[in-house]
N, C-alpha and C positions, 0 to 999 in steps of 0.2 A: 562562418568557420571554414577555413581553407583546408587545413590538415589537423588531424587529431593530435599529431606530434607537437603542435604549437602549445597545446594545453597539458602536455606531459613532459615539458622541458625540465630536466633535473636542476640546471643552474638557476632557472627562474623560481623553481620550487624552494631552493635553498635561500634565495633572496627574500621570498615571502616569509620563510621561517625566521630569518634574521629580523625582519620587520616586526613579526609577532613577538619575538623575544624582547625586542627593544621597547615595546609599549606596555608589556605586561608587568604589573606591580602587585597584583593580587591573584587569588585563585578564583577560577570561574568554571561553571558547568554549562556547557553548550550542547543542545540536542540537535542532531541532524535528523530531520523528519523522515527522509526517504531511505528505503533499504538500498537503493542503487548508490546513494552517497555512502552508506555504511560499507558496502562492498569495496568501493574505491578507496575509502579511508584505510580499511584493513589490508587490502591487496597491495597498495602502494606504500603502506607504512606511514601515512600522513600524521597519525597521532604521535608517532615517535619523533617527529620533527618539531613538536610543540614544547613550550615550557612545561615543567612538571606540574605547575598549578592549573593548567588548562585541561579539563577533563571533558572528553566527548562522550555524550550519552546517546545511545542508539534508540531512536524513537520507533513508533508503530507504523512506519511508512512503507509497509509491505502488505498490499491488499490480500494476497494469498494467506499471509500469516494471521491476519485479523478476521478472516472469514470464520464465522462461528461454527462450532462442531455440529450444531443443529442443521445448518445449511449443507454441510458436507454429508451428513446422514440423509438429508432430503435428496441430495443429488444422487446418492447411491441407490436409494429406494426407487427413484424415478428411472435411473439408468438400467435397473434390473428388470424393468417392465419389458416384456418381449415385443410390445407394440411401439417401443420408443427408440428413436435415434437420438442419442445424447451427445451434444457437441460442447466442447470446452477448449479454452486455452490450455496449452500443454502443461503449464506449471501447476494446474489443479489436479492432475491425474493421480499423483502420488501422495497427495495430502491425506493423512490418515483420518478416517472416521472412527466411530466407536468400535467397529469390528473389522472393517476392510477399507480399501480405497477404490477409486474408479478403475485403476488398472486391473485390479482383481476382478471387478465386475466384467471388464472386457475379456479377461482370461476365461471367465466362466460362461462366456457366450453372449454377453451384452453388447449391443451395437454402440460402442463409445468411440467417438471420433475427435481427433485433435484438430482445432480450427485456428486460423490466424485472424479471422474476421467473422462477426456474427452475420454479416451479409451473405457469407457462403452458406450459412445454415438456412437462410431464407430460400436460396436456390434449391437446396436439398428438399425442403418442405414443399416447394412448388413442383419438384420433379417426382416426389414420393408421396402422393396424396393419401395413401393407405396407412401411413405411419405418422405418429406424433413426433415432431422434431422439437427438441428442447435445447436452448443454449444457456450455459452457465454464465450469467452476466456479472462477472466479478471485476472489481477495480475501484480506484479512486475516481476523481473527476476526469481523469485522462481518458478512460475507456468509455465513459458514460455517453458521449456523443454518438459513437458508432453503435452502441447497444440501443440507444434511443431511435436512431435512424432505422435499425432493423425492425423494431416494433412498429414504427410509423409506416414503413413500406409494407409490412405484412397487413396492416389495416387497410392501407390504400389499395392494395392488390386483392383484398378479400381472402387472404390466406388464413384459414381457420386451424390448421394442424401445426401451428408454430406457437411456441411460448418461450418465456425466459424465466430462469430461476434467479431472482434479483438479489445481488449481494454487494450493492454499491455503498461505499462509505465516504464520508466527507472529512477533509483534513482540519479545517478550523475548529469544529466542535471537539475533535480529539485533542487538539492543542489546549483548548480551554479546560477539558477534563483533566489533563495532566497538570496544568497550572493551578487548578482549584483543589487538587488532592492534598491531603495533609502530609503525604509522603513526597511531595514535589521537591525536586532538586534543581530544576531547570532555571537558568538565569538568562538564557538567550537561545534563539532558534535560527537554524539554517533551514529556511522553508524550501519545499520541493519545487524546483524550477519547472518540471513538466506539468504539474498541476496548475501552476500560475500561468503557464502558456495558454491554457484553456480558460481558466476562471479569472485571470488577473490577480491583483493582490489588494484590492480595496477592502476586502473582508478582514485583513490583518491589522488595519489601523486601530479599530476599537479594542482588539486584543492587546496590542502593544501598550495602548494607553491605560487600559483597565488593570493589567497585571504588571505594568512597568518593566517590560522586557523588550529588548531589541529583537527585531525579526528581519533577517536578511535573505531575500530570495536568491537561491544559489543553484548553480549548475552541477554537473556530475563528474567532470574531469578533475584531476588533481589540482591544477592551478585555480579552477573555479572554487573548489572547496577551501583551499588555503586563503584565497582572497576573501571568501565569505567569512572565514574564521577571523581574519584580520579586521574586517569591517565590524564584526560583532564585538570583538574584544575592544576595539577602539571606542565603540559606543559605551560599553560597560565601564571602561576606565574613565570616560568623560562624564559618566552619570546620565547618559542619554538613553532613550528607549523609543527609537524610531523604526519605521519600515523603510528598508533600502533594497535596491535591486542590483545585485551583482550580475545577474544573468540577462543583461540588457540586450544581448544579441538574439535572444529568443523570446523574451517576455516584455510586455508592456502592462501598464496599470490596469487597463480595461480588459485585457485578455482577448479571446476569440469570441466575438459577439454572435456569429452564426452558430458556433458550437453550443454556446450557452442557450440560444433560442430553441434549438431542437431538444436539448435536455429538459428545459422548463416546459416545453410543449408536451412531452411524454411522461416525465417524472415529476414528483413533488417530494418535499423533504419529509422524512419520518424518522421515528426512533429505530435504532439499529443495535443489535447485540454484537460486540466485538469479542473475538476469541481470547479468552484469558483475562479480559477486562470487564466484560458485562455490558449492560445496556447503557448507551449514551444518548440522551434526548436529542432529537433533530440532527443526528449524525449520519443519516443514510438517505438513500433515494428509494422511493417506492413508486409504483405505477399510478398515474392519474386515473381517476374513475373511468374516464373515456376509454382507457386501454386495459382495464382490469381483466378482460377476457384472456389477455396474454400472460397472466401471472401463473406460472407453472405450479407454484406452491398451492394455489387455490384449485387449479384444474385437477391436480392429483390428490386433493384432500389432505394435504400435509401442513396446513397453516398452523395447526396447534401442536406440532411436534416439539417436545422439550427434551434436551439432552444435557447431562451434567458433564463438566470438563474433567479429564483425568487428573488425579491429584499429584501423580509423580512428575508431571511436566510443569515447569515454572515459566512457560513462554509468556504468560500474562505479566509476570514481574519483569521479565526481560523487555517486553514491548513497552512497558512504562519507564524503562531506564533505571529501575531500582537495582538490578543486578546485571552483570555481564554474563555472556553465555558460559564461559569457563568456570563460573562460580556455581553452576548447576552440577549436582552430584552425578546426574545421569549423562552429562555431556561427554561424548567420545567413548562411553562405556556401553550402557544399554541404549543410548540414543546416538545414532549415526545416520548419515544420509541414506545408507542402505536399509536401516531399520529405525526410522524416525519415530519419536514419541509425539512430536508436535510439528506444526507447520513451519516454525522458524528454522527447523533443520531441513525442511523439504524445499522451500522456495528458493529460487535463484537469487532473491533479494533478502532472504532471511538472515538475521544477525548470527544465529547459531551456525548456519551453513557457511557463512563468511569466515567465522573463527575456525571452524573445522578445516576449511580448505587452505586458509592462508596463515594460520597461526599454529604454533607447536601444540600438539594434542597432549593432554595430561597422561 
């Protein structure tokens, strides 16, 4: 990519719009998996360039949004400990727990620090041996390699006062959970390009075959998304269900093998609870037994914590694509970015935040 402007060219976008209109003869429901794609769609009005029959469904592709309430409460409990330095990516700090968020813990005197890399937390642990340093390891497959490397380095260097609160989720099992639901509306997927840059897209072939849905690996700029939609609609109209790669400038079928190796060295697949959705088997990463001493949930005795989701927030229904954000009665009223009920209004990739920022409020 030379210039971002190349992928935001209005004339090229209109040509893709015309192409999509030209091949569309039926109504189709297409889910974009990633919240970054959702924001681009809403920000640039890409859905308004499509034929009336093409409905874009916003999927659960925001790791902040799907981090369970239990894990948020665990993070708050740990961060409130006076002997802890709690480190996190910035977008987790305002996600509401049952009673407060991490920013409130910080305001009350907790040592909560925003980090851009878990490797920075390793340095803090090495330099502050009298404190427990905990990193909130949130993300899809994209952030897993860096978090795995942090744990690996901690073990190699003999750093005992470091641990991670693991909240990694995996995309393919979530796609299967959506497709196997009795409420499923999805007929095709725009797969998340950055996830595939790490993991490749071999895992998608069995899903496409089993559920008879096209899956197109797609980037995040307007022209990426419009081309991805065109490729998906073309398959649907032709009765095909294949895996295609729109994002070829960044993704290959095998992905980043070095990144995959460090992830599998430190993590293994396990069951994960998704916020608003519930448990999905084999949909998350947990630490291998060799590295279990770095599990903050176990270290702080919080492994058995169970928390119920708030009933007034329908983020789970939104994350499954059953409803749009503006169809929630709380949207823009008692739920705003300043006073969010759920993570989909907090996260920079959340669907509710995108609608609140870029679409007319009710």
